[in-house]
N, C-alpha and C positions, 0 to 999 in steps of 0.2 A: 761720603761713602762712595765706593768705587762702583762703576757701571759694570754690566756683564762683559762688555767688550774690554774694559780695563782689566778685569780679572782674567779673562782669556788671554790677553796680551801679556799678562804677568806669569801666566802658567798656573794660577790658582783656580783651578776648576776641579770639580769632584767633591767628594765628601771630606770635610775638614779632618775628621778623625783619622783618616788614612793618608793624609798628605805628608810627604817626605819633608825633612827639615828645609831643604833647598827651595821647595815649593812654598812653604810657609814664609820663608824669608824673601820670596819673590826674586831669587837669584838663579832660577832655572834657565839654562842655555836653550832657548827655543829654536836655535839653528841646528842643534846637534841631536840626532835621533838617540844617541847613546844616553844622553841626559834623561830622556823619557823612559828608557829601559831601566835606568838606575832608580828612578822614583817608583816604577812599578815593582821593582824587587823590594824596596822598603815596604810598600803597601802589601805585597805578598807575605812578607815576614809577619805582619800584624794578623793576617788571615790565617797563616800557619799556627801562630800562637793561639788564635781562637779555636782552631780545629784540635790542637793538642790539648787544650783545656777541657775538651769534651771527650777525651780518650779514656776508655775503660782500663787500659793497661797501667795507668798511674794511680789507680784506686778509685775512690768514690767520685763519681761524676757530679759536679756541682751544677747548679742552675746556669744557663748560658749568660755570659757577660761579654760584651764586646770589648776590644782593646781600649784601655784607659777608662773602662766603664765605671770604676769606682772614683775616678778623679774628675770626670766631666759629665755634663748632663747627656740626655739621650741623642740630641742633635747638637753637638758642640759647634761653636762658631770658630772662625780662624784665630781670633785673638786668644780664646781659651786654649786652643791647641798649641799656639805659639808659647804661651806660659808653660805648658806641660813639656813640650818637646824641645823648645829652644832654651828658654831660661832655666828650667829645672833639669834638662837633659833626661827627661823621663821616658821610660819604656814600660810596657806591661811587665808585671812581676813574673819571674820564672821560679816557681817553688822548688825547694830542695828535693822534694819527692820525685819531681821530673828527672832531675839529674842522676838519681839513683837507678833509674831504669836504663838498661844498656841501649836500647833502640831509641827511646825518647831523648836521651842525652845527646845523641847525634843530631836529632831534629832541633834541640834547643841551641846547640852550637851553630847550626845552620841559620836559625832564626836570628841569633845575635849578630852573625856576620852579615846578614841581609838588612838589619835595621841600623847599621852603623851610621853615625852622624855624617861621615865623609862618604859622599857618593862613590868616589873612586875605590874605596875600600870594600865596598859591598860585593858580594858574590855575583857572578853572572848567572843567568837563568840556565845556561848549560851546566854550570857547576852544580847548581841546586839539583837539577835533574839527575846528574851523575851520582850525587850523594844519596838521593832517594832511591835510585836504582840499585846502588850497592847495599843499601839497607834492606831492600826487598829481597835481593839475592841471599843475604845473610839470614834473613827470616825464613826463606825457603830451605836453606841448609839445616837450620835449627829444626824446622818442622819435619824434615826428612829424617834427621837423626832421632828426633823424638818418636816418630812412628816406628822406626827401626827398634828403638829401645823398648817401646810398648810390645812389639811382636816378640822379642826375646823374653820379656817378662811373662807374656801369655804362654810361651812355650815351657817356661820353667814351672808354671802352675799345672801343666798337663800331667796326668799320671804317667809314670814311667814304667814301661813293661820290661821286666828283666827275665831272661831265659836262664833257668838253672837246670843244668842237666839232671836227668832222672837219678843217676848214681849218687850225686851229691845230696839229693833230697832223701834218699834211702840211708845214707850214712848219717845224716843229721837226725833222722828218726831213731836209728839205732842208738846214737849218743844220748838222745832224750830218754829212751827206755832204760839204758844202763844208768844214767844219772838218777832216775826215779827208783830203780831197783836198788842201787847203792844206798840211797837215803832211807829206804825201808829196811834194809838189813843193819844199818847203823843205829836204828832206834833201839832203846832198851826193852 
């Protein structure tokens, strides 16, 4: 078994569930700060998946389950995560329902790009922030359009006051009297 120092020197520190593939394989470049950033992006993708799984926008919110929750025990060991992440190339499932929701589908694409097996292929934190900011801006626009549409609908429900000149009312009344008069004279 490895000592704490051996694990730290291999880069295998933290919760096994959230360890990036390169950390599980002990191939993390400890001399390069970018390597650490890339592992954090992988871990963040798993947390984003967990947050998304609890989002009401995708329908019924199920009981909380951590990433890989159905495949490993509550506190998985490194070997168990190696089996899931390295051998099986496993990632948490993204249900079809998530992809049918316009906003959540953007988050899902971001998650997938963040948990890529290749650290170099993962998004940067800046790119993730940009995507989430764009999504927030889009949501604000939709919200604004929605409230404008609601205002228009409310205005359409309001009673409409129509001004009819008095002469037209009199002509209408005369036509009604003539119509009634004519129907009475036409009777046998």
